[in-house]
Every structure is written in C-alpha cells, then in structure tokens.
TIDRENPA-737708 format. One line per field, with one value per residue (C-alpha): residue number from 1; residue in three letters; x, y, z. Coordinates in Angstrom, 1 decimal, padded with zeros to 4 digits. Layout:
<recs>
i = c(NUM  ...);
aa = c(ALA  ...);
x = c(X  ...);
y = c(Y  ...);
z = c(Z  ...);
</recs>
This chain:
<recs>
i = c(1  2  3  4  5  6  7  8  9  10  11  12  13  14  15  16  17  18  19  20  21  22  23  24  25  26  27  28  29  30  31  32  33  34  35  36  37  38  39  40  41  42  43  44  45  46  47  48  49  50  51  52  53  54  55  56  57  58  59  60  61  62  63  64  65  66  67  68  69  70  71  72  73  74  75  76  77  78  79  80  81  82  83  84  85  86  87  88  89  90  91  92  93  94  95  96  97  98  99  100  101  102  103  104  105  106  107  108  109  110  111  112  113  114  115  116  117  118  119  120  121  122  123  124  125  126  127  128  129  130  131  132  133  134  135  136  137  138  139  140  141  142  143  144  145  146  147  148  149  150  151  152  153  154  155  156  157  158  159  160  161  162  163  164  165  166  167  168  169  170  171  172  173  174  175  176  177  178  179  180  181  182  183  184  185  186  187  188  189  190  191  192  193  194  195  196  197  198  199  200  201  202  203  204  205  206  207  208  209  210  211  212  213  214  215  216  217  218  219  220  221  222  223  224  225  226  227  228  229  230  231  232  233  234  235  236  237  238  239  240  241  242  243  244  245  246  247  248  249  250  251  252  253  254  255  256  257  258  259  260  261  262  263  264  265  266  267  268  269  270  271  272  273  274  275  276  277  278  279  280  281  282  283  284  285  286  287  288  289  290  291  292  293  294  295  296  297  298  299  300  301  302  303  304  305  306  307  308  309  310  311  312  313  314  315  316  317  318  319  320  321  322  323  324  325  326  327  328  329  330  331  332  333  334  335  336  337  338  339  340  341  342  343  344  345  346  347  348  349  350  351  352  353  354  355  356  357  358  359  360  361  362  363);
aa = c(UNK  UNK  UNK  UNK  UNK  UNK  UNK  UNK  UNK  UNK  UNK  UNK  UNK  UNK  UNK  UNK  UNK  UNK  UNK  UNK  UNK  UNK  UNK  UNK  UNK  UNK  UNK  UNK  UNK  UNK  UNK  UNK  UNK  UNK  UNK  UNK  UNK  UNK  UNK  UNK  UNK  UNK  UNK  UNK  UNK  UNK  UNK  UNK  UNK  UNK  UNK  UNK  UNK  UNK  UNK  UNK  UNK  UNK  UNK  UNK  UNK  UNK  UNK  UNK  UNK  UNK  UNK  UNK  UNK  UNK  UNK  UNK  UNK  UNK  UNK  UNK  UNK  UNK  UNK  UNK  UNK  UNK  UNK  UNK  UNK  UNK  UNK  UNK  UNK  UNK  UNK  UNK  UNK  UNK  UNK  UNK  UNK  UNK  UNK  UNK  UNK  UNK  UNK  UNK  UNK  UNK  UNK  UNK  UNK  UNK  UNK  UNK  UNK  UNK  UNK  UNK  UNK  UNK  UNK  UNK  UNK  UNK  UNK  UNK  UNK  UNK  UNK  UNK  UNK  UNK  UNK  UNK  UNK  UNK  UNK  UNK  UNK  UNK  UNK  UNK  UNK  UNK  UNK  UNK  UNK  UNK  UNK  UNK  UNK  UNK  UNK  UNK  UNK  UNK  UNK  UNK  UNK  UNK  UNK  UNK  UNK  UNK  UNK  UNK  UNK  UNK  UNK  UNK  UNK  UNK  UNK  UNK  UNK  UNK  UNK  UNK  UNK  UNK  UNK  UNK  UNK  UNK  UNK  UNK  UNK  UNK  UNK  UNK  UNK  UNK  UNK  UNK  UNK  UNK  UNK  UNK  UNK  UNK  UNK  UNK  UNK  UNK  UNK  UNK  UNK  UNK  UNK  UNK  UNK  UNK  UNK  UNK  UNK  UNK  UNK  UNK  UNK  UNK  UNK  UNK  UNK  UNK  UNK  UNK  UNK  UNK  UNK  UNK  UNK  UNK  UNK  UNK  UNK  UNK  UNK  UNK  UNK  UNK  UNK  UNK  UNK  UNK  UNK  UNK  UNK  UNK  UNK  UNK  UNK  UNK  UNK  UNK  UNK  UNK  UNK  UNK  UNK  UNK  UNK  UNK  UNK  UNK  UNK  UNK  UNK  UNK  UNK  UNK  UNK  UNK  UNK  UNK  UNK  UNK  UNK  UNK  UNK  UNK  UNK  UNK  UNK  UNK  UNK  UNK  UNK  UNK  UNK  UNK  UNK  UNK  UNK  UNK  UNK  UNK  UNK  UNK  UNK  UNK  UNK  UNK  UNK  UNK  UNK  UNK  UNK  UNK  UNK  UNK  UNK  UNK  UNK  UNK  UNK  UNK  UNK  UNK  UNK  UNK  UNK  UNK  UNK  UNK  UNK  UNK  UNK  UNK  UNK  UNK  UNK  UNK  UNK  UNK  UNK  UNK  UNK  UNK  UNK  UNK  UNK  UNK  UNK  UNK  UNK  UNK  UNK  UNK  UNK  UNK  UNK  UNK  UNK  UNK  UNK  UNK  UNK  UNK  UNK  UNK  UNK  UNK  UNK  UNK  UNK);
x = c(-033.9  -032.8  -035.9  -035.0  -034.1  -033.3  -030.6  -029.3  -029.1  -027.5  -024.6  -021.5  -019.3  -019.9  -022.1  -022.8  -025.3  -024.4  -026.7  -026.0  -024.9  -022.2  -024.3  -024.8  -028.3  -028.1  -025.6  -026.1  -025.5  -022.0  -021.2  -022.6  -020.0  -017.2  -017.9  -018.8  -022.0  -025.7  -027.4  -029.7  -026.8  -024.7  -027.4  -027.1  -023.3  -020.7  -019.3  -015.7  -015.9  -016.8  -014.8  -011.2  -009.4  -005.6  -006.1  -007.4  -010.7  -012.9  -012.1  -012.4  -015.5  -017.0  -016.2  -017.7  -020.9  -021.1  -020.6  -022.6  -019.8  -018.4  -015.1  -012.7  -009.9  -007.7  -005.2  -006.0  -006.2  -009.7  -010.1  -013.2  -011.9  -012.9  -010.0  -006.9  -007.3  -007.8  -006.3  -009.3  -010.6  -013.4  -016.1  -018.2  -021.2  -024.1  -027.5  -029.7  -032.7  -031.5  -029.4  -026.5  -026.8  -023.6  -023.1  -019.9  -018.8  -015.9  -014.0  -011.4  -008.6  -008.1  -004.7  -004.1  -005.0  -002.6  000.2  -000.3  -000.5  002.6  004.5  003.7  004.6  007.8  008.8  008.2  009.9  012.9  013.3  012.8  015.3  017.9  017.6  017.6  020.8  022.6  021.5  022.3  026.0  026.0  024.0  026.3  029.3  027.7  026.3  029.8  030.7  027.7  028.5  032.1  031.1  028.6  031.2  033.6  030.9  030.1  033.6  032.9  029.3  027.5  026.0  022.5  023.6  025.6  022.3  021.5  024.8  024.5  021.1  022.5  025.3  022.9  020.4  023.1  024.3  020.8  020.3  023.5  022.3  019.0  020.9  023.0  019.7  018.5  021.6  020.6  016.9  016.2  017.4  016.4  018.1  015.9  015.1  017.8  015.3  015.9  014.0  012.9  011.4  008.9  008.7  012.4  011.7  008.7  010.7  013.5  010.9  009.1  012.4  013.6  010.2  010.0  013.5  012.6  009.6  007.2  008.3  004.9  003.1  002.1  003.1  001.4  002.7  000.0  001.8  001.1  004.1  003.7  004.0  006.3  009.2  008.5  010.4  011.8  014.6  014.7  016.1  013.5  010.7  012.0  011.8  008.2  007.2  009.1  007.4  003.9  004.6  006.1  003.0  000.7  002.9  002.8  -001.0  -001.6  -001.8  000.9  -000.6  000.1  -002.0  -001.9  -000.3  -000.9  001.5  -000.6  000.5  -001.6  -001.7  -004.5  -004.3  -006.8  -005.4  -004.3  -003.4  -005.6  -004.3  -006.3  -005.0  -006.5  -003.2  -002.8  -000.2  -000.6  000.1  -000.7  001.5  -000.4  001.0  -001.3  -000.2  -003.2  -003.6  -006.3  -005.6  -008.0  -007.9  -007.0  -008.5  -011.5  -010.2  -006.9  -008.1  -008.2  -004.8  -002.7  -000.1  000.4  003.5  003.2  -000.1  000.1  -002.3  000.3  000.9  004.7  004.5  006.4  003.9  006.8  006.8  003.7  004.5  007.9  006.2  003.8  006.7  008.7  005.8  005.1  008.7  008.2  005.3  003.1  000.1  -000.7  -004.1  -005.5  -008.9  -009.4  -012.1  -011.7  -010.3  -009.0  -006.6  -005.3  -002.5  -002.4  000.6  000.3  003.6  004.6  006.2  009.9  010.5  010.5  014.2  015.1  012.9  014.6  018.1  017.1  015.8  019.1  021.1  019.0  019.2);
y = c(-006.1  -009.2  -010.4  -014.0  -015.3  -018.8  -017.5  -015.2  -018.2  -020.5  -018.2  -020.3  -017.3  -014.7  -011.9  -008.6  -006.0  -002.5  000.5  004.1  005.0  002.2  000.2  -003.5  -004.2  -008.0  -010.9  -014.4  -017.7  -018.0  -014.6  -015.5  -018.2  -016.0  -013.2  -015.5  -013.5  -013.8  -011.7  -010.3  -009.2  -007.6  -005.6  -001.9  -002.0  000.0  -002.3  -001.1  -002.0  -005.6  -006.2  -005.1  -005.1  -004.7  -002.0  001.7  000.9  003.7  006.1  003.5  002.2  005.7  006.1  002.8  003.7  007.1  005.8  002.6  000.4  -002.8  -002.9  -005.8  -006.2  -009.3  -010.7  -008.8  -009.9  -009.7  -009.8  -009.7  -009.0  -012.5  -014.5  -014.3  -012.6  -014.7  -014.1  -013.2  -011.7  -009.1  -008.2  -005.1  -004.3  -001.9  -003.4  -002.9  -000.7  000.3  003.5  003.6  -000.1  -002.1  -005.9  -007.4  -010.9  -012.2  -015.2  -016.7  -018.2  -021.9  -022.7  -025.6  -023.5  -020.8  -023.3  -024.7  -021.3  -020.0  -023.1  -022.5  -018.8  -019.6  -022.2  -019.8  -017.0  -019.1  -019.9  -016.2  -015.0  -017.5  -016.2  -012.6  -013.1  -014.5  -011.6  -009.0  -009.8  -009.5  -006.2  -004.5  -004.6  -002.6  -000.2  000.6  001.3  003.6  005.5  006.0  007.2  009.6  011.1  011.5  013.2  015.7  017.1  018.9  019.8  023.0  023.2  022.5  019.4  018.2  017.9  015.0  013.2  013.7  012.1  009.1  008.6  008.9  006.5  004.0  004.0  003.6  000.6  -001.0  -000.6  -002.3  -005.1  -005.7  -006.1  -008.6  -010.6  -010.9  -011.0  -013.7  -011.4  -007.9  -005.1  -003.2  000.5  003.0  005.3  009.0  012.3  012.7  015.5  013.4  016.2  015.8  012.1  012.9  015.5  013.0  010.5  013.0  014.2  010.7  009.6  012.6  011.9  008.2  006.0  008.8  011.2  010.9  011.8  015.0  014.9  017.4  018.4  019.0  019.3  020.5  022.7  022.5  018.8  017.6  015.3  011.6  008.7  006.5  005.4  007.9  005.4  002.8  005.4  006.6  003.0  002.9  006.1  005.3  001.9  003.5  006.2  003.7  001.5  004.5  005.5  002.0  001.8  005.0  004.9  006.2  009.6  009.9  010.9  012.8  011.7  013.8  013.5  014.7  015.1  016.1  015.8  013.7  014.1  011.4  008.7  005.7  002.1  000.1  -003.3  -006.4  -006.4  -002.9  -001.0  001.8  004.0  007.5  007.7  011.3  011.8  011.0  010.5  009.8  008.8  009.4  008.6  008.9  005.6  002.6  001.4  -002.0  -005.2  -006.3  -009.8  -008.7  -005.6  -007.5  -009.2  -006.5  -006.4  -010.2  -011.7  -012.8  -010.9  -008.5  -006.7  -006.5  -009.2  -009.4  -008.2  -010.1  -009.3  -008.5  -004.7  -003.9  -006.8  -005.2  -001.8  -003.3  -004.9  -001.7  000.4  -002.3  -002.3  001.5  000.7  002.4  001.5  001.4  001.0  001.4  002.7  002.2  002.8  003.5  007.0  007.3  005.1  006.2  004.6  006.0  005.7  006.6  007.1  008.0  011.3  011.4  011.6  015.2  015.3  014.0  016.7  019.4  018.1  017.9  021.4  022.7  020.9  022.5  026.0);
z = c(008.0  006.1  004.2  003.6  007.1  005.8  003.5  006.3  008.7  006.0  005.2  005.9  006.9  009.7  008.5  010.3  009.2  010.2  010.2  009.0  012.5  012.5  015.1  014.6  013.5  013.2  012.9  011.5  013.5  012.0  013.3  016.8  017.0  015.6  018.0  020.9  021.5  020.8  018.2  021.0  023.2  020.4  018.5  019.0  019.8  017.8  015.1  015.6  019.3  018.5  015.3  015.7  012.4  011.9  009.3  009.2  007.5  008.7  005.9  003.1  004.7  004.7  001.1  000.2  002.0  000.4  -003.1  -002.5  -003.8  -002.2  -000.4  -000.4  002.2  002.2  004.6  007.8  011.4  012.8  016.6  018.8  022.2  023.3  021.7  019.6  016.2  013.1  009.6  007.4  004.2  004.4  002.0  002.8  000.6  000.7  001.3  -001.7  -001.0  002.4  002.2  004.6  005.7  005.1  005.2  006.5  005.4  007.3  005.8  008.1  006.1  006.7  008.2  005.9  002.9  004.1  004.6  001.1  -000.5  001.5  000.5  -003.2  -003.0  -001.1  -003.7  -006.6  -004.7  -004.0  -007.7  -008.7  -006.0  -007.2  -010.8  -009.5  -007.5  -010.5  -012.7  -010.1  -010.2  -014.0  -014.1  -011.6  -014.0  -016.9  -014.4  -013.2  -016.8  -017.3  -014.1  -015.2  -018.7  -017.2  -014.9  -017.8  -019.9  -017.1  -017.3  -020.6  -020.1  -019.1  -015.6  -017.1  -018.8  -015.8  -014.0  -016.3  -015.9  -012.1  -012.3  -014.3  -011.7  -008.7  -010.3  -011.2  -007.6  -006.3  -008.6  -007.5  -003.9  -004.8  -006.6  -003.4  -001.6  -004.2  -003.7  000.0  -000.7  001.8  004.6  003.5  005.4  007.8  006.8  007.7  009.2  009.7  009.6  005.9  004.0  001.9  -000.7  -001.5  -002.1  -004.3  -006.3  -006.9  -008.1  -010.4  -012.0  -012.6  -014.1  -016.4  -017.8  -018.4  -018.2  -017.4  -020.1  -021.8  -018.6  -016.9  -013.3  -011.0  -007.6  -005.0  -001.7  001.8  002.4  006.1  006.2  009.1  008.5  008.1  009.8  007.1  004.8  001.9  -000.6  000.2  000.1  -003.3  -004.5  -003.4  -005.2  -008.3  -008.5  -008.1  -010.7  -013.1  -012.8  -013.5  -016.5  -018.0  -017.5  -019.5  -023.3  -025.5  -025.6  -021.9  -018.9  -015.6  -012.4  -009.3  -006.3  -003.3  000.3  003.3  007.1  008.7  012.4  013.3  011.0  013.2  012.4  014.8  015.4  016.3  019.9  020.4  020.2  017.6  016.0  014.6  010.8  010.0  007.0  003.8  000.3  -002.6  -006.1  -008.3  -012.0  -014.6  -016.2  -016.8  -013.3  -011.8  -013.3  -011.2  -010.7  -009.0  -007.0  -003.7  -004.2  -005.8  -003.0  -003.1  -004.7  -008.4  -008.9  -011.9  -014.2  -017.0  -019.5  -018.8  -015.2  -012.5  -009.8  -007.4  -007.5  -005.4  -003.1  -002.4  -002.0  000.6  002.5  002.5  003.9  006.4  007.5  008.1  010.4  007.8  005.7  002.0  000.4  -003.1  -004.4  -008.1  -010.6  -014.4  -014.7  -011.2  -009.2  -005.9  -004.0  -000.5  001.8  005.5  007.4  011.0  012.1  012.8  016.6  017.8  018.6  015.2  013.5  015.6  014.7  011.0  011.1  012.6  009.9  007.2  008.5);
</recs>
C-alpha cells in the first residue's frame, strides 16, 4: 500500500496505516518496536485494540477521514497493552489516492525535552502568578466600590433596570472569587461539584456576554431541553463558557458574527484512558462561531499555557479552561476551519441521587 518502501522503513517515528474498516494494514519498523509486535502479526487487527489513547478520538478521527483532512492531537498518553503508556503527539492524515486509508504518526515526547519545557513553563508561570497575586489584591478594592455603587443605584430603579444592577453585583462577586483563586493559584481549589443544569450556566454566560464584550455578536441558543443534570461546579463552568464566548467575540470583526451554544446528549461518548479504563461523558456542549478560525501554527497547542492567537493575548485563558474541564473529569476539544470553529466540552452526568435531590428542590 505504501509505494516507496525505503521511505516507509526509514521513518524515524512509529507509523501505522489504517484501512477504511479501521483495521491495521501495515506498520513500519519503528512501530514494530513501539507496539512490541511484528508487522505480520498485527496486520488485520483493529487499530483501537492495539493503540490505546487517553482521549476520545473516534469521532474526530471519523470527521477527519470523511473530510480528508489531517488531525493533530498533542500531549496524550498512548498505550499498547504491552507496556506502560508513553506521552506522545499524534498526527493522523489521509493517504493520498487511497480513499478511507489513514496514516498514524506517533511521536513519543523525549523525557529530557519535556523536563526542559516544563521547567521553562513553570518559571514563566511563576513570574506571571507573582504579578497576578499582586494585582489581585489591588483589583478587589475597586470591585468592592463598584458593587456598593450598583447596590445603591438599584434602590431607585425600576424592576427592569434592577436586573442590570443585579448582574453587575453578581459579576463583581464572581470576579472577586476568581481573584481569590488567583491569589492561591499555586494550589487551585478543587471544583465544588454538584448537580448543575448546564442550560442555566449557558444562559448566564449569554446574558453577561450580550451586555458586555459580546454586544456586537448574535448568540443563538440551540439546546436539548431533555438534557440531564451535569456534575460540576457552576461557577467554574461559567468561567469556561465565558472564556470561550469571549474568545469568539474577540475573533470576530467589528460588524459582529454569530455564536451558537449547542447542547446534546451522546450516549456512546466515553473517555478511554490508556490503561483501558473509561468514563461516560454523555453531556455535550458546543460553542460554535463563524469567525476566521484558529491560526494553523497554534492549532495543536491551543490549550497549552502561553499559546495565544491574539497579539496581546496572555495564552492563559484556554489553558485554564482545559484545566477546569480536566478537574471535572471531562474532555474539551476544538475543530477549526475558516468560517467555523467548534469548541466541544464533554461532561459526566450528576450521580442519580444528586439528580433526584435537585429535581425535588426545583419542584
């Protein structure tokens, strides 16, 4: 299937050729060593049985195959069933002239390189955190003044206008809570998880955006009304959605654009870990915009700290988004082309007893 066998054999990274039926067609010598199996013995086996990836890739893989576009996945653990998983980057690309055939390139990340990179990131993060801690204390004082002024204004306003002052007070309090976390950034508080109606979170984010940074945007609600309750921290999830909507708003031109908040239930969606275990993540949230898309050179690293597509961006927003979702045992991914960028969040259900209790409290 690979015409130039010398190039195939000379590839320095493990390469796996997969057919339209997701069966392994061929592997190169580097992959034989990585998988601890000969090409002869592994041909015809299901790829997902031999390559265990700590990420729910099947859907994105299917889209990449259907659209004949490459797929890049960074910083995932890849196991083989024969030894402990390795931290790797993946490149998956359609094979030219062979519809349905996909080529996997697996690049294990060198330990020394990771240590150097982590040291650099930690040093930069330490400096940024020190500055943030200093600023947080200074910012909290004027926020207290804004909150007090809004509360005084609300005493003489109509009920319609009071909604705006209530929003100011609520957002100021949320910012103060975030600043308190920044002050203890080295030891972030674990999510205060409870049964959450994700549509309430999305509605709070939509209203806040339309009154501020997203005023020039059209935000469409496309919800599944039967969606069960999620298991999460409503304030942290609000922070995630606001960050994604803000990014979409800033990417649009001054004339605005369209952001669609889409929810749906996907029963079969599971996070499969490299050790073979898995967790159901059936609650899906998509933040979709019609902006210019992510720059090609940062697509694969968009959730890494200090990676930003904006001239004055800090590169911390999406890194924090990724961490929050990870702390919720969830998954976040992005699929971006010019005119359509989709950030997809997958979350677990609230435990059944918590859902029943929440339902009783609401009735």
